[in-house]
C-alpha positions, 0 to 999 in steps of 0.5 A, a space after each residue: 853743872 847746875 848754872 845760877 838762874 841769874 846767870 843764865 838769864 843775864 847771859 841770855 839777855 846779853 847775847 840773845 835779844 829775841 828772847 830777852 825778858 828778864 828774870 823775875 824780880 830783877 830789873 838789869 839794863 842791857 843793850 845789843 849787841 852786848 859783846 862790843 863791850 867784852 873786854 877783848 884783850 889779854 892785859 886789861 882781862 887780867 886786871 879785872 876788866 880794867 883799862 881806862 887809865 892803864 898806860 896805853 898801848 894798842 888795845 887802847 882803841 877799846 878802852 880808852 882811844 884818847 891815851 894812843 897820843 901819849 903812846 911811847 911808840 909810833 905804831 902798834 899791832 895787837 890780836 886776840 882771841 877769847 873762847 866765850 861761854 863755853 861753860 854753856 855751849 862749845 864754839 863761841 869765840 871772840 876775836 880782836 884786832 887793833 892798829 894805831 900809828 902816830 902822826 907826829 908827837 901829839 896825835 895818832 890814828 888807830 883802827 880795830 875790828 871786833 867779831 864774835 861769833 855766836 852761831 852755836 848759841 841761838 835756838 832759831 831753828 835756822 841758825 845761819 852764821 849768827 854773829 856780831 861785828 864792829 869796825 872802828 876807826 879813832 882819832 887821838 890827839 894831844 891838847 896840853 902837855 898832860 891832856 888828851 881827848 880821842 873820837 872813835 867812829 864804828 859801824 856795827 852789824 849784828 846778826 842773829 840767824 834766819 827764822 820767823 818769830 812771831 809771824 814775821 822774820 828776823 833780820 840782821 841789824 845795822 847800825 853806827 855809833 861813836 866813842 868820846 874819851 878824855 886821857 890825863 897823866 901827870 908824871 913826877 920824876 925823882 932825882 934818884 936814878 930809874 925812879 918815877 912815878 905818874 899817876 892818871 885819870 880816864 873817861 870814855 862814854 862809848 857807843 852812842 848811836 842809833 838802835 838796832 833793829 833785829 826785825 820781828 827780834 825788836 828794836 834795841 839800845 845799844 850798849 852804850 856805857 859810861 867808864 870812869 878810871 884811874 891809875 898810879 904807876 911807880 918805877 923803882 931803880 929802873 928794874 920794877 914798876 907796879 901799876 894799879 888801876 880801877 875802874 867805875 863803869 855804868 850801862 847808859 840805858 834804861 832800867 827795866 821798870 817791869 811795866 813797859 819796854 825800856 827800849 821804846 824810848 827815845 835813844 838819847 832821851 832813854 840815855 839820859 834817863 838812864 842816870 836816875 830812871 831806877 825804880 828804886 832811887 839813888 840806892 839802885 842807880 849806884 847798884 848799877 855801877 860796876 868796879 874792876 880793878 887789878 894790879 900789874 907788876 914788871 920786872 925790867 920791863 921783860 915779864 908782867 904778873 897781873 891780878 885784878 877783880 871785878 864786882 857787880 851788884 847781885 840785883 844787877 847781874 851778880 858777875 864777881 870774879 877775879 883774874 890773873 894773868 902774866 905777860 912778855 915782852 921780846 926784843 923790846 918790840 914783841 909782847 905776849 900775854 894770858 889771862 884767866 878768870 876765876 869766878 866767885 861763884 862755882 856755878 858762873 857761866 863765864 868760868 873757865 874763861 882765858 884770853 890770849 893776846 899778842 902784840 908789836 910795837 916799833 919806832 919811838 921810846 925804846 925799852 
């Protein structure tokens, strides 16, 4: 298979900071390690990578931790696995494990770990257990009947192997970061039994923190990102439920201008300026916004079918794909989900990507 050069260049940027120079003619914002913003779970992956305003589950620790204060169950845990970029190289995979616990009716805590095995990707000659690893701790609190906020603190380490580049050794990068999130949900009940309507809004500014330094591999902005989402949910006669969600996302990192190294700017100055620094002006800034959207149908809260779409401008990465997924809930406690990615272009290196997730939930609302 002959891969589209833009796709290959983009994923070289996303996965190999030693070689990140950017494809000629394109100005693609990027941060390292990129894996910390890759969708980890099968449910949201089946919805076109949308999840900021989706109903709460254990994977809210990634998408929008503020939702956990409004979770129906008192305790939840989930684990996910994704073989990654198999069209480019064998052996890469992404794993995510997460759990939360409610502390009374209005607050919750959570934790997660995300691991990205990249040893088989790097061609540094002495690749030695290359990986990205992020540990996160979460606190979420309901501040009103319909509104909650969340704070995440995380520790990130990234190793791209061993070797000498430009006469100096590579080193493992370490840094810390924080996420700030918010969630609003309004429920409109009907007099008809089993029928209700909800709408929700969510936002998260993720990976605010220091740059990560790979030694001779360079110093890079984290993939700081702003995501804003909305959703509606309708339940009819207690048997049929339809959830529709959509997210808009933008990397809050400097846009390469083909003149200077975008990572040379001070961190917070670069993040703030990222909303107005594109050489092409407002039109190019809008091109840096990606759209995620999807729909989820549940029957008797037991079986789910999902579909979605993710779209990115041709000049800003060109990722465009449809997604499909399914899920089951057993004994009102245990969940299993799977998703599959269907690219618009056959030469997309993330084609054939699938994710699997399992979870368990206890306490609180039944069903």
